[in-house]
N, C-alpha and C positions, 0 to 999 in steps of 0.2 A: 760486511754484506750491506749494500745500500738499499736494497729493495724494501719499500715501506710495507709490503705485504708479508714479509718474513720476520719472525721474531726469534731471537736466539736466547734461550734460557739454559745456562750451563752448557751441557753437551747436547741439547735438543734444539731442533729447528722446527718451528711451527709455521707452515706455509699456508697462508689463508688467501692466496692469490685468487683461486677460482671463486670463493665466496665474495670477494671484493670486486671482481671485474665481470662476472658472468652476465650482469644486467647491462653492461656498457655496449655501445656500438663498436664495430671493429676499429674505427678511427680513434675513439676514446680509449679503447684498450691499448692501442699502439702508443698513444701519448703517455699512458700509465707506465708502459714498459720502458719508454725512453727517459723517464724521470731519473732512473739510475745513472744513465749516461750523462745527463745534464749536470748531475751532482758531481761527476768526475770530469767535466768538460776541459778543465785546465790541463789535467794529466793527459787526456786524450789528444788535445791539441799539441802538447809537448812531444808526445810520441809520434804523432803524425808528421810534424816538421822534421823529426829526427830521421825518418825513413823515406820521406818524399824524394823522388828522383824521376828523371825522364826515362821512359822505356819505349822501344820500338820493337815489339815482340809479335811472333806469330800467335794466332788465336788457337791454342791447343788446350787440352785438358790440364796439362801440367802448369801452363801459364795461368789458367783460371784458378787453380789450387793455390798457386803462389800469391795471387791477389787476395784470396781468402785469408791466407796467413798474415798478410799485411794488415787487413782489416781487424782481425782478431788481436793482433799486437796492439794496435791503436786503442782498442777497447779494454786492454788489460787482461785478456783471457789467455794467460801465458801457457798453461798446460795444453790448451787446444792449439796454440801456435806451434808448439814442439811436435805434437802429433801430426798436424797437417804438413809441416816441413818434412818430417820423416817419410810420410806417405808420398809426398811430391817428389822427394829425392828418389824413392824407389820407382815410381811411375816414370820419371824422367830417364833414369838409367835404362829401363826396358824400352822406352820410346826410342832412344838413340840406338840401342842394340838392334831393335826391329828395323829401323831405317837403314842400317848397314848390313842386314842379312841379305845375301844374294839368293833369295828364294822368291819365286813369283806368287806362290799360293799363300794368300793372307791367313787362312786357317792354320796352315803348318807353322807360319811365323808366330802366330798367337800361342799355339801349343808349345813350341820350343821356348818362347820367351817366358810364359807363365810357369814353366817347370824348372827355371834356373834360380840359383841362389843369388841374392842381391850383390853380395860382396864378390862373388865369382864374376858376375857380369861387369862390375866396376873395375875390379883389380886385374882379373885375368883376361878379360876381353877388351873393354874400352881403353884402359890405360896401356896395357902391353901391346895393343895393336895401333897405338897412336891416335885413337879417336878423341881422347881427352888429355889435357895436361895434368901434371902431377898435382898442382894446386887444386884442381877440380876433383881429382881422385881422393885427395886428403879430405876435402870438404864433404864429399859424398859420405865417406866413412865416418867422419866426426858427427855429422847430422844424425846418421843412423845410430851411432853409439849413444849420443845424448838422448835420443828418443827411447832407446832401450832402457836407459836409467829411469825413465818415468813409466814405461810399460811394465818393467820388471823391477820394482823398487827394491833397493838395498838399504836397509835401515841404518847401516853403518856409514853410508856415504853422505857427506855434507853437500847438498845441492842448492844452487842459487837460481831459483825459478826464472825470475825476470831476466837475469844475465844470460842464462841458457837459451831462453826464448829469443832474445835479441841476437845472440850469436848464431843460432840456427837460421834465423831470417836473413842475417847478413851474408852467411855462407851460401844460402840458397839463392839470394839475389844475384850474387856474383856468377853462379853457375847458369841461372836462367838468362841473365843479361848477355852472357857470352854464347850459350848453346842454342838459345831460341830467338836471338836477335834477327830481324829481317835483313840486316846488313850482310848476313852470310849468303843470301841468295839475291838480294836486290841492291842497286845503287840508286841514290836520289840525284837525278839529273834534270835540270831545267824545270824544277817544280813538280816532278812526278817520279814515281818509283819505276825503275827499269830492271828487268831480270838480267842478272849477270850473264855474260857469255861464258860458256864452258870451255 
C-alpha cells in the first residue's frame, strides 16, 4: 500500500488521510492523492503500453465502461478491472439483445431485457441466432465466470489476480472492438464517415 497516509501494523490499517488533508485546497489534496500513482509510474506506463490500441467505437454506456476498465488496469486496480469487465459484458449482451428485439415500445424492451438471465441471452439468443460468433460467446461466458470467482470467492481455488484482470480486459476488448465499432454502420470515404447503404 503506497499511500503515505495509511500505516499497516500487523493486521491493522490506520488511515489518517482525513487528518492529513482536510486543511488542503482541492488541488493540493489531488496532488496528495496522485503521489501513490507517481510512485508506481513505471508499472503504470508498462501496463498502458501493453493495452494501448486504436479504437473507432460508438459512444455508448458499454464503451465508456470498457474505457474505465482500461484505466483501472493501468492503475493496477485489478479486482475493480474484473468487476467492471463483468458488468460491461452483461450490459453489452443486453444492449445487443435489445437492438435486435423487433418491438417498437422501448419500455417493453427494457422490461424483457432486464428480466433475462445473462447466459441465456448470450448462449440461447445471441449465439444460436447468429448475432455473435462462437469466440465472442466463449469470451462473454469466460469474463462472467472469472468475475464470479471474485464475487463468490472459493478459498480452495488458486487465483491469479493480475492475469485474470488482463485476460478479462483482453477478451472484452475483442468483443467491444468488433460489436461496437463504427465500421459496422459507416465507411470512411474521402476523409469523412459515410453511412453504409442497406
